[in-house]
C-alpha positions as CSV (number, residue, x, y, z in Angstrom):
1,X,0.0,0.0,0.0
2,X,1.3,3.4,-0.9
3,X,2.3,5.6,2.1
4,X,-0.4,8.2,2.6
5,X,1.9,10.9,3.9
6,X,5.4,9.9,2.8
7,X,7.2,13.1,3.8
8,X,5.6,13.2,7.2
9,X,6.5,9.6,7.9
10,X,10.0,9.8,6.5
11,X,13.0,9.6,8.9
12,X,15.0,12.6,10.0
13,X,18.3,13.1,11.8
14,X,18.8,15.4,14.8
15,X,22.5,15.4,15.7
16,X,23.5,11.8,16.2
17,X,19.9,10.4,16.5
18,X,17.5,9.4,13.7
19,X,13.8,9.8,14.3
20,X,11.5,7.4,12.4
21,X,9.2,10.2,11.4
22,X,8.9,14.0,11.4
23,X,6.5,14.3,14.4
24,X,7.5,15.6,17.8
25,X,5.3,15.3,20.9
26,X,6.3,18.7,22.2
27,X,6.6,19.6,25.9
28,X,3.6,20.4,28.0
29,X,3.4,21.4,31.7
30,X,3.1,18.5,34.1
31,X,4.3,15.8,31.7
32,X,7.8,15.5,33.0
33,X,8.7,12.1,34.5
34,X,9.1,13.5,38.0
35,X,6.7,14.0,40.9
36,X,6.7,17.3,42.7
37,X,9.2,16.0,45.3
38,X,11.7,15.2,42.4
39,X,11.2,11.4,42.5
40,X,10.2,9.4,39.5
41,X,6.5,9.4,38.8
42,X,5.5,5.9,37.7
43,X,2.1,7.2,36.5
44,X,3.7,8.9,33.6
45,X,4.9,5.7,32.0
46,X,1.4,4.7,30.8
47,X,1.0,8.2,29.3
48,X,4.3,7.9,27.4
49,X,3.7,4.3,26.2
50,X,0.2,5.1,24.8
51,X,1.9,7.8,22.6
52,X,4.6,5.4,21.6
53,X,2.0,2.9,20.5
54,X,0.5,5.9,18.5
55,X,3.7,6.1,16.5
56,X,5.2,9.4,17.5
57,X,8.8,9.9,16.5
58,X,10.1,11.9,19.4
59,X,8.7,12.6,22.9
60,X,9.7,15.7,24.8
61,X,8.1,16.0,28.2
62,X,7.5,19.2,30.1
63,X,10.4,21.3,31.3
64,X,12.7,20.1,34.1
65,X,14.8,22.7,35.8
66,X,18.5,22.0,36.1
67,X,18.4,23.7,39.5
68,X,15.5,24.2,41.9
69,X,14.5,24.5,45.5
70,X,15.5,20.9,46.1
71,X,19.0,21.2,44.6
72,X,20.5,20.2,41.3
73,X,19.0,17.9,38.7
74,X,22.4,16.1,38.2
75,X,22.3,14.9,41.8
76,X,19.4,12.6,41.1
77,X,21.5,9.6,39.8
78,X,19.4,7.0,41.6
79,X,16.2,8.2,39.7
80,X,17.9,8.6,36.3
81,X,19.9,5.3,36.4
82,X,17.0,3.3,37.8
83,X,13.4,3.8,36.8
84,X,14.1,6.4,34.0
85,X,16.7,4.1,32.3
86,X,14.2,1.2,32.5
87,X,11.5,3.4,31.0
88,X,13.9,4.4,28.2
89,X,14.2,0.7,27.2
90,X,10.4,0.5,26.9
91,X,10.2,3.6,24.8
92,X,13.0,2.5,22.5
93,X,11.4,-0.9,22.0
94,X,8.5,0.9,20.4
95,X,10.8,2.8,18.0
96,X,10.3,6.2,19.6
97,X,13.1,8.6,20.8
98,X,13.0,10.6,24.0
99,X,14.6,14.0,24.7
100,X,14.4,15.6,28.2
101,X,13.6,19.3,28.2
102,X,16.0,21.2,30.4
103,X,15.3,24.8,31.7
104,X,17.0,27.5,33.7
105,X,13.8,28.8,35.3
106,X,10.8,31.0,34.7
107,X,12.4,34.4,35.4
108,X,9.7,37.0,35.5
109,X,7.1,34.4,34.4
110,X,7.4,32.7,37.9
111,X,3.9,32.3,39.3
112,X,3.7,35.2,41.6
113,X,1.0,33.6,43.8
114,X,3.8,31.1,44.7
115,X,6.4,33.8,44.9
116,X,4.5,35.9,47.4
117,X,4.3,33.0,49.9
118,X,8.0,32.1,49.6
119,X,10.6,32.5,52.4
120,X,13.3,34.9,51.6
121,X,15.8,32.3,50.5
122,X,13.4,30.6,48.1
123,X,12.3,33.9,46.7
124,X,16.0,34.9,46.2
125,X,16.5,31.6,44.3
126,X,13.4,31.7,42.0
127,X,12.3,35.4,41.6
128,X,15.2,36.2,39.3
129,X,15.6,37.9,35.9
130,X,18.4,39.2,33.6
131,X,18.3,42.6,35.3
132,X,17.0,44.1,38.5
133,X,13.5,45.5,38.5
134,X,11.8,43.5,35.8
135,X,8.0,43.2,36.5
136,X,6.5,39.8,37.2
137,X,4.1,38.7,34.5
138,X,1.3,37.7,36.9
139,X,1.7,40.5,39.5
140,X,3.6,43.3,37.9
141,X,4.0,45.1,41.3
142,X,6.5,42.3,42.2
143,X,10.0,43.1,40.8
144,X,12.7,40.5,40.1
145,X,16.4,40.7,40.9
146,X,19.1,40.2,38.3
147,X,21.2,37.1,38.2
148,X,24.9,37.4,39.1
149,X,27.7,36.2,36.9
150,X,28.4,33.5,39.4
151,X,24.8,32.3,39.2
152,X,24.9,32.2,35.4
153,X,28.1,30.2,35.4
154,X,26.6,27.8,38.0
155,X,23.6,27.3,35.8
156,X,25.7,26.7,32.7
157,X,27.7,24.0,34.6
158,X,24.4,22.5,35.8
159,X,23.1,22.2,32.2
160,X,26.2,20.3,31.2
161,X,26.1,17.9,34.2
162,X,22.4,17.3,33.8
163,X,22.7,16.5,30.1
164,X,25.5,14.0,30.9
165,X,23.2,12.3,33.4
166,X,20.5,12.1,30.7
167,X,23.0,10.5,28.4
168,X,24.0,7.9,31.0
169,X,20.3,7.1,31.6
170,X,19.8,6.3,27.9
171,X,17.9,9.5,27.1
172,X,18.5,10.2,23.4
173,X,19.1,13.9,23.6
174,X,18.0,17.1,25.4
175,X,16.0,20.1,24.4
176,X,16.9,23.4,25.9
177,X,13.8,25.4,26.9
178,X,15.7,28.4,25.9
179,X,14.8,31.2,23.5
180,X,11.1,30.5,24.0
181,X,7.9,31.9,25.5
182,X,9.6,34.5,27.7
183,X,11.3,32.2,30.2
184,X,14.5,33.2,31.9
185,X,16.9,32.3,29.1
186,X,14.6,34.1,26.6
187,X,14.5,37.2,28.8
188,X,18.3,37.3,28.5
189,X,18.1,37.4,24.7
190,X,15.6,40.3,24.4
191,X,16.8,43.9,24.7
192,X,13.7,45.1,26.4
193,X,14.1,42.6,29.2
194,X,17.9,42.6,29.5
195,X,19.4,45.9,30.7
196,X,22.8,44.3,31.8
197,X,26.0,46.2,31.0
198,X,28.4,43.2,31.4
199,X,29.2,40.5,28.8
200,X,25.6,39.1,29.1
201,X,23.9,42.3,28.0
202,X,24.0,44.8,25.2
203,X,24.7,43.4,21.7
204,X,22.9,40.5,20.2
205,X,25.9,38.2,20.7
206,X,26.1,39.2,24.4
207,X,22.4,38.7,25.0
208,X,22.7,35.3,23.5
209,X,25.9,34.4,25.4
210,X,24.1,32.6,28.3
211,X,22.3,30.2,25.9
212,X,25.3,29.7,23.6
213,X,27.4,28.9,26.6
214,X,24.8,26.3,27.7
215,X,24.9,24.6,24.3
216,X,28.7,24.5,24.1
217,X,28.9,23.2,27.7
218,X,26.5,20.3,26.8
219,X,28.5,19.5,23.7
220,X,31.8,19.6,25.6
221,X,30.4,17.4,28.3
222,X,28.4,14.9,26.3
223,X,30.1,14.9,22.9
224,X,29.3,16.6,19.6
225,X,26.9,13.8,18.5
226,X,24.7,14.1,21.5
227,X,21.6,16.0,20.2
228,X,20.8,19.5,21.5
229,X,17.4,20.7,20.3
230,X,16.5,24.3,21.1
231,X,12.9,25.5,21.8
232,X,12.8,28.8,19.9
233,X,10.2,31.6,19.6
234,X,10.9,33.1,16.2
235,X,9.1,36.4,17.3
236,X,7.8,37.4,20.7
237,X,4.6,39.1,19.5
238,X,4.8,41.6,22.3
239,X,3.4,45.1,22.3
240,X,4.9,45.7,25.7
241,X,4.9,44.1,29.1
242,X,1.7,42.0,29.5
243,X,0.5,43.2,26.1
244,X,0.4,40.8,23.2
245,X,-0.4,41.2,19.5
246,X,-3.1,39.5,17.5
247,X,-2.8,37.7,14.2
248,X,-2.6,40.2,11.4
249,X,-2.3,43.2,13.8
250,X,0.2,46.0,12.8
251,X,2.4,46.7,15.9
252,X,5.9,47.6,16.9
253,X,7.7,44.5,18.4
254,X,8.7,44.9,22.0
255,X,10.5,41.6,22.1
256,X,12.3,39.6,19.4
257,X,11.4,40.8,16.0
258,X,11.3,38.9,12.7
259,X,14.1,41.1,11.4
260,X,16.4,40.1,14.3
261,X,15.5,36.5,14.4
262,X,17.6,35.2,11.5
263,X,20.8,36.4,13.1
264,X,19.6,34.9,16.4
265,X,19.0,31.5,14.9
266,X,22.4,31.5,13.2
267,X,24.0,32.2,16.6
268,X,22.3,29.1,18.0
269,X,23.4,27.0,15.1
270,X,27.0,28.2,15.3
271,X,27.0,27.3,19.0
272,X,26.1,23.7,18.2
273,X,22.4,23.5,18.2
274,X,21.2,20.5,16.2
275,X,17.7,21.7,15.5
276,X,15.0,24.3,16.3
277,X,11.7,23.4,17.8
278,X,10.0,26.7,16.8
279,X,6.9,28.8,17.3
280,X,6.1,32.3,18.5
281,X,5.1,34.2,21.6
282,X,5.9,34.9,25.2
283,X,4.0,35.0,28.5
284,X,2.9,38.5,27.5
285,X,1.4,37.0,24.3
286,X,0.6,33.5,25.6
287,X,-1.9,32.6,22.9
288,X,0.9,32.2,20.3
289,X,2.8,29.6,22.3
290,X,-0.4,28.0,23.5
291,X,-2.9,28.7,20.8
292,X,-6.5,28.7,22.0
293,X,-9.5,28.1,19.7
294,X,-9.4,31.8,18.6
295,X,-6.0,31.4,17.0
296,X,-6.0,30.2,13.3
297,X,-4.8,26.7,12.5
298,X,-1.0,26.4,11.9
299,X,-0.7,30.0,13.2
300,X,3.1,30.0,13.6
301,X,3.9,28.5,10.3
302,X,4.7,31.8,8.4
303,X,7.4,32.8,10.8
304,X,8.8,29.4,11.3
305,X,9.0,28.6,7.6
306,X,10.7,32.0,7.2
307,X,13.4,31.3,9.7
308,X,14.2,27.9,8.1
309,X,15.8,29.8,5.2
310,X,18.6,31.0,7.4
311,X,19.9,27.8,9.1
312,X,21.0,24.4,7.9
313,X,19.7,22.5,10.9
314,X,16.2,20.9,11.1
315,X,13.4,23.3,11.9
316,X,10.1,22.0,13.4
317,X,7.0,24.0,13.6
318,X,4.6,23.9,16.5
319,X,1.2,25.6,17.0
320,X,-2.0,23.8,15.9
321,X,-0.1,21.8,13.3
322,X,-2.0,18.5,13.7
323,X,-3.5,18.5,10.1
324,X,-1.5,15.8,8.4
325,X,-2.3,17.0,4.9
326,X,-1.0,20.5,5.7
327,X,2.1,19.1,7.4
328,X,2.8,16.7,4.5
329,X,2.7,19.6,2.0
330,X,4.9,21.9,4.2
331,X,7.5,19.2,4.7
332,X,7.5,18.0,1.1
333,X,7.9,21.6,-0.2
334,X,10.9,22.1,2.1
335,X,9.3,24.9,4.0
336,X,9.8,23.1,7.4
337,X,11.4,19.8,8.3
338,X,8.8,18.5,10.7
339,X,6.0,19.4,13.1
340,X,5.6,19.7,16.8
341,X,2.2,18.6,18.2
342,X,1.2,18.5,21.9
343,X,-2.5,18.7,22.8
344,X,-3.7,16.6,19.9
345,X,-1.8,13.7,21.5
346,X,-3.8,14.3,24.7
347,X,-7.1,14.2,22.8
348,X,-6.2,11.1,20.8
349,X,-2.9,9.3,21.4
350,X,-3.5,7.3,18.3
351,X,-4.2,10.2,15.9
352,X,-0.9,9.8,14.0
353,X,-1.4,6.1,13.4
354,X,-5.0,6.8,12.3
355,X,-3.7,9.4,9.8
356,X,-1.1,7.0,8.5
357,X,-3.8,4.3,8.0
358,X,-6.1,6.8,6.2
359,X,-8.7,6.8,9.1
360,X,-8.7,10.6,9.6
361,X,-12.5,10.6,10.3
362,X,-11.7,8.5,13.4
363,X,-9.3,11.1,14.9
364,X,-10.8,12.7,18.0
365,X,-9.8,16.4,17.4
366,X,-8.2,18.7,20.0
367,X,-10.6,21.7,20.2
368,X,-8.0,24.0,21.7
369,X,-10.1,24.8,24.8
370,X,-7.3,24.5,27.4
371,X,-9.9,23.4,30.0
372,X,-8.2,20.1,30.9
373,X,-4.6,20.6,29.9
374,X,-3.7,24.2,30.7
375,X,-5.2,25.9,33.7
376,X,-3.0,28.7,35.1
377,X,-2.1,26.5,38.0
378,X,-2.4,22.7,38.6
379,X,-5.2,21.1,36.7
380,X,-8.0,19.6,38.8
381,X,-10.9,17.6,37.4
382,X,-13.9,15.6,38.7
383,X,-12.9,12.2,40.0
384,X,-9.1,12.8,39.5
385,X,-7.0,10.2,41.0
386,X,-3.4,10.9,42.1
387,X,-1.2,13.8,41.2
388,X,-2.7,16.6,39.2
389,X,-1.2,16.5,35.7
390,X,-2.0,17.6,32.1
391,X,-5.4,16.0,31.6
392,X,-7.7,16.5,28.6
393,X,-11.2,17.9,28.5
394,X,-12.5,15.5,25.9
395,X,-10.4,12.5,26.7
396,X,-10.5,11.5,30.4
397,X,-8.2,8.6,29.8
398,X,-5.2,10.9,29.4
399,X,-3.0,10.6,32.5
400,X,-5.5,8.1,33.8
401,X,-4.6,5.3,31.4
402,X,-4.7,2.6,34.1
403,X,-7.7,3.8,36.0
404,X,-9.8,4.3,32.9
405,X,-8.8,1.2,31.1
406,X,-11.8,0.0,29.3
407,X,-13.5,-2.9,31.2
408,X,-16.2,-5.2,30.0
409,X,-19.8,-4.8,31.2
410,X,-20.7,-6.4,34.6
411,X,-23.6,-8.4,33.3
412,X,-26.2,-7.7,30.6
413,X,-28.3,-4.5,30.8
414,X,-30.5,-2.5,28.5
415,X,-29.7,1.1,29.1
416,X,-31.6,4.1,27.7
417,X,-29.8,7.4,27.2
418,X,-32.1,10.4,26.8
419,X,-30.5,13.4,25.1
420,X,-28.2,13.3,22.0
421,X,-25.8,16.0,23.1
422,X,-22.2,15.5,23.9
423,X,-22.9,14.0,27.2
424,X,-25.5,11.6,25.9
425,X,-23.3,10.5,22.9
426,X,-20.3,10.0,25.2
427,X,-22.4,7.8,27.6
428,X,-23.7,5.8,24.7
429,X,-20.2,5.4,23.3
430,X,-18.7,4.2,26.5
431,X,-21.5,1.9,27.5
432,X,-21.6,0.3,24.0
433,X,-17.9,-0.3,24.0
434,X,-18.3,-2.0,27.4
435,X,-20.9,-4.3,26.0
436,X,-24.2,-2.9,27.2
437,X,-27.3,-2.7,25.0
438,X,-27.9,1.0,24.5
439,X,-30.7,3.0,23.0
440,X,-30.1,6.8,22.5
441,X,-33.2,9.0,22.4
442,X,-33.1,12.5,20.9
443,X,-36.2,14.7,20.6
444,X,-34.9,16.7,17.6
445,X,-33.8,15.5,14.2
446,X,-30.0,15.7,14.8
447,X,-27.4,14.8,17.3
448,X,-25.3,17.4,19.1
449,X,-27.6,19.2,21.5
450,X,-26.5,22.6,22.8
451,X,-23.0,22.0,21.5
452,X,-24.3,22.7,18.0
453,X,-24.8,26.2,19.1
454,X,-21.4,26.3,20.9
455,X,-19.7,25.2,17.7
456,X,-21.4,27.7,15.5
457,X,-18.9,30.6,15.4
458,X,-16.5,30.6,12.5
459,X,-13.5,30.2,14.7
460,X,-14.9,26.9,16.2
461,X,-13.9,24.7,13.3
462,X,-12.5,22.0,15.6
463,X,-15.7,22.0,17.7
464,X,-17.6,21.2,14.5
465,X,-15.1,18.4,13.8
466,X,-15.7,17.0,17.3
467,X,-19.4,16.9,16.6
468,X,-18.7,15.0,13.4
469,X,-16.4,12.6,15.3
470,X,-19.1,11.8,17.8
471,X,-21.7,11.2,15.1
472,X,-19.3,9.0,13.3
473,X,-18.6,7.1,16.5
474,X,-22.3,6.4,16.8
475,X,-22.3,4.9,13.3
476,X,-19.2,2.8,13.9
477,X,-20.5,1.4,17.1
478,X,-24.0,0.9,15.6
479,X,-25.7,2.6,18.5
480,X,-29.5,2.3,18.3
481,X,-30.5,6.0,17.8
482,X,-34.1,7.2,17.9
483,X,-34.2,10.7,16.5
484,X,-37.4,12.9,16.7
485,X,-38.4,10.9,19.8
486,X,-39.6,12.6,23.0
487,X,-38.8,9.9,25.6
488,X,-41.2,9.5,28.5
489,X,-42.2,7.0,31.1
490,X,-44.0,4.8,28.5
491,X,-41.1,4.9,26.0
492,X,-38.5,4.0,28.7
493,X,-40.4,1.2,30.4
494,X,-38.4,-2.0,30.3
495,X,-35.0,-0.5,30.4
496,X,-32.7,-1.5,33.3
497,X,-31.2,2.0,33.7
498,X,-32.0,5.4,32.3
499,X,-29.5,8.2,31.9
500,X,-31.1,11.6,31.6
501,X,-28.7,13.8,29.6
502,X,-31.4,16.3,29.0
503,X,-29.2,19.4,29.3
504,X,-30.2,22.8,30.6
505,X,-32.5,25.7,29.9
506,X,-31.7,29.4,29.7
507,X,-32.0,31.3,32.9
508,X,-35.0,33.7,32.6
509,X,-35.0,37.3,33.8
510,X,-38.2,38.8,35.0
511,X,-37.7,42.3,33.5
512,X,-39.7,44.7,31.4
513,X,-39.4,44.3,27.6
514,X,-37.6,40.9,27.4
515,X,-40.5,39.6,25.3
516,X,-39.6,42.1,22.5
517,X,-38.7,40.5,19.1
518,X,-35.4,42.5,19.4
519,X,-34.4,40.4,22.4
520,X,-33.0,36.9,21.9
521,X,-31.3,34.2,23.9
522,X,-27.6,33.4,23.2
523,X,-28.6,30.0,21.9
524,X,-31.1,31.5,19.4
525,X,-28.3,33.7,18.0
526,X,-25.8,30.9,17.8
527,X,-28.2,28.5,16.2
528,X,-29.1,31.2,13.6
529,X,-32.7,31.1,14.7
530,X,-32.9,34.9,15.1
531,X,-30.8,37.5,13.4
532,X,-29.5,40.8,14.9
533,X,-29.2,44.4,13.7
534,X,-26.0,46.3,13.5
535,X,-25.8,47.5,17.1
536,X,-26.1,44.7,19.6
537,X,-26.0,44.8,23.4
538,X,-24.9,41.5,25.0
539,X,-26.1,41.0,28.6
540,X,-23.5,38.8,30.2
541,X,-19.7,39.0,30.0
542,X,-18.9,35.4,30.6
543,X,-17.2,33.2,28.1
544,X,-20.3,32.8,25.9
545,X,-21.1,36.5,25.9
546,X,-17.6,37.6,25.0
547,X,-17.3,34.9,22.3
548,X,-20.6,36.2,20.8
549,X,-19.2,39.7,20.8
550,X,-16.2,38.5,18.9
551,X,-18.4,36.6,16.4
552,X,-20.5,39.7,15.9
553,X,-17.4,41.9,15.4
554,X,-16.1,39.4,12.8
555,X,-19.3,39.9,10.8
556,X,-18.9,43.7,10.9
557,X,-21.4,44.4,13.6
558,X,-21.0,46.6,16.7
559,X,-21.5,44.8,20.0
560,X,-21.4,46.1,23.5
561,X,-20.9,43.8,26.5
562,X,-22.7,44.4,29.8
563,X,-21.5,42.4,32.9
564,X,-22.9,42.5,36.4
565,X,-19.5,41.5,38.1
566,X,-16.5,43.8,38.5
567,X,-14.8,42.1,35.6
568,X,-15.6,40.0,32.5
569,X,-14.6,36.3,31.9
570,X,-14.9,35.3,35.6
571,X,-15.0,31.6,34.6
572,X,-13.4,29.0,37.0
573,X,-10.5,27.3,35.3
574,X,-10.4,29.5,32.2
575,X,-6.9,29.5,30.9
576,X,-5.0,32.8,30.8
577,X,-4.0,32.2,27.2
578,X,-7.8,32.1,26.3
579,X,-8.9,35.0,28.5
580,X,-6.0,37.3,27.7
581,X,-6.5,36.8,24.0
582,X,-10.2,37.6,24.3
583,X,-9.3,40.8,26.2
584,X,-7.0,41.8,23.4
585,X,-9.7,41.0,20.9
586,X,-12.1,43.3,22.7
587,X,-9.3,46.0,22.6
588,X,-8.6,45.4,18.9
589,X,-12.2,45.5,17.7
590,X,-12.9,48.5,20.1
591,X,-15.8,46.6,21.7
592,X,-17.2,48.6,24.7
593,X,-17.5,46.7,28.0
594,X,-19.6,47.9,30.9
595,X,-18.8,46.1,34.2
596,X,-20.6,46.3,37.5
597,X,-23.7,47.0,35.4
598,X,-27.2,45.5,35.8
599,X,-29.9,45.2,33.1
600,X,-33.0,47.1,34.1
601,X,-35.3,46.9,31.0
602,X,-35.6,46.8,27.2
603,X,-38.1,49.1,25.5
604,X,-38.9,51.0,22.4
605,X,-38.1,54.7,23.1
606,X,-38.6,57.9,21.2
607,X,-35.2,57.4,19.6
608,X,-35.6,53.7,19.0
609,X,-34.9,50.6,20.9
610,X,-33.1,51.1,24.3
611,X,-31.4,48.8,26.7
612,X,-31.4,50.4,30.1
613,X,-28.7,49.4,32.6
614,X,-27.7,50.5,36.0
615,X,-24.0,51.3,36.4
616,X,-21.9,52.8,39.2
617,X,-22.4,56.1,37.5
618,X,-26.1,55.8,37.4
619,X,-28.6,54.6,34.8
620,X,-27.7,54.5,31.1
621,X,-29.8,54.0,28.0
622,X,-27.9,52.1,25.4
623,X,-29.3,52.5,21.9
624,X,-29.4,49.1,20.1
625,X,-31.0,47.2,17.3
626,X,-30.8,43.9,19.2
627,X,-30.2,42.6,22.7
628,X,-28.7,39.1,23.3
629,X,-29.1,37.5,26.7
630,X,-26.2,35.4,27.9
631,X,-26.9,35.1,31.6
632,X,-26.4,31.4,32.2
633,X,-28.4,28.2,32.3
634,X,-30.3,26.0,34.8
635,X,-30.3,22.2,34.9
636,X,-33.3,20.6,33.1
637,X,-34.4,17.7,35.4
638,X,-37.9,17.5,34.1
639,X,-37.6,14.1,32.7
640,X,-35.8,12.6,35.7
641,X,-38.4,14.0,38.1
642,X,-41.3,12.7,35.9
643,X,-39.8,9.2,35.8
644,X,-39.4,9.0,39.5
645,X,-42.9,10.3,40.0
646,X,-44.1,7.6,37.6
647,X,-42.6,4.8,39.7
648,X,-39.1,4.4,38.2
649,X,-36.7,3.4,41.0
650,X,-34.7,6.6,41.8
651,X,-31.4,4.6,41.9
652,X,-32.0,3.5,38.2
653,X,-32.5,7.1,36.9
654,X,-29.2,9.0,36.5
655,X,-28.7,12.6,35.7
656,X,-25.7,13.5,33.5
657,X,-24.0,16.7,32.5
658,X,-25.9,19.9,32.5
659,X,-29.1,18.1,33.6
660,X,-27.2,17.4,36.8
661,X,-25.2,20.5,37.2
662,X,-24.4,23.1,34.5
663,X,-20.8,22.9,33.6
664,X,-18.7,22.8,30.5
665,X,-17.6,20.2,27.9
666,X,-14.9,18.8,30.2
667,X,-17.2,18.4,33.1
668,X,-19.9,16.5,31.1
669,X,-17.5,14.2,29.4
670,X,-15.6,13.3,32.6
671,X,-18.8,12.8,34.4
672,X,-19.9,10.4,31.7
673,X,-16.9,8.3,32.4
674,X,-17.6,8.3,36.1
675,X,-21.2,7.3,35.6
676,X,-20.7,4.7,32.9
677,X,-17.9,2.9,34.8
678,X,-20.1,2.9,38.0
679,X,-23.0,1.1,36.3
């Protein structure tokens, strides 16, 4: 059979190591093989091995510091030469290579919530930067101190000794978390964050001296053939401290510019770097390094393909690069040498193998929501067992490979699932795979539920793909689906268990004028059931309300957001990459936002339709053509209550998802696993 993506699946050499294909599983937080106390984390082995079985060429786990509160990494010989070396044998047996990512520290990106609670010695160790006085990313009022020459030399030495320990443990190479994302080493290379006057500041060569000394030290210690890959942000996409640029926006680069980047990349190559694992961005423009759903697919490709022209070492491009057809063309044309993919491997560890076999429709797509994999702090999820790690909103098995190993049904049961949204389809999928006899009832003529509306905006292409994936799964598993069927007690009589995945209903406000044809619910707008005029007031500045404002702006309309709370986007667990980008979108499109504002009424006035709100400055009348209500939802437990009232045993009627408690996609999918494994 002819290879479907011959370039993507061709081998490539990085230093003295050959990868079997051009795909790197790039680093993500909380995927390093160490627990928080520095010991080996055996739980991570299952995560790695599932991706090895999925055919990835190279695994790079999350960053491991060469020096931390607990001492130096190179002092952990027992861990490296014991369980890590054993794990390397398993990984190599599957044909995959493994590089450990080494870092010097966060610098001004150190989590300030942690920094504020540190003792003085710990703060002195971690709250550092190239120069005195740099503002912390998270709490700008906190200022960092500059590293001394002695501390720089100590870190360079630690990189060399750590890399040597990696080599002794059978690790195939190292990646330096270096000129990337605004971490400490990156801060040294940028003139706006490096005000030093010694040999580590000033000229481009001086600003890159720290990282080039690190590369040379590793080569001196480990040998010229031992691979050193460098994580590299081609451009910083910074408009200033805590100010990032949007795709297509004209701005003056505050960080590393595209004009400076070729010379920077050549310095890394000259020092001995064997490849660049490249993207864009910094903590000030986080959405480039960790692209949320609002970023375009393969968003970093233009800059990364540009930089490849100036070096002779392999260049890999990361940032929503999981489309195998796009990757194949980019590699075949010579524009890049390979791709870096992270979160798609969380959503579906077998996606690469499925692509190789031509089963793309079976790939569960990453929807770039960041809900499971990338909270600001440690990720928590319903039913989580063990250490908090990089989970996945749509694939609960990630980092729970043993606990959620598919088990056969405990006896034969007929189970009815009522509601064909994501929760209902996920329950039907799991139960069918376990061997239960499942019937799925959906009162409308299509599967998808409220997620059809959620996936409606133009920037939600992966959400639409997820809907297609679920529908295809129903076909593959031959689930008995009853569309246009309103399930009731009569319909459900005879089933052993009933799962009510009946979703939620919009929260209703008892205010004047909300029955006007100019007023519509968020779901009515998203489903295209009602149109809007040019000027639209959105009541509710949560995630849905702000996304609707963005969608309206993209279509050329003029939205205004009204929020009761002191700030918008007060959503538990919302990743800063997502919320910060949305705030920049509001800025860029000049979308007015009124906070601490309460809706009073909607009415036709002398000058036209008015939305009256109460603000801290008094009442205001906002002229509008339409008003969209995005004020939340309430669980719809009508069916479950009716079944119990009709004599169904309460223990046999199970609420799932929003019918139980209004949440998000992650909560409903993870809850489906909990429920379907408990039956």
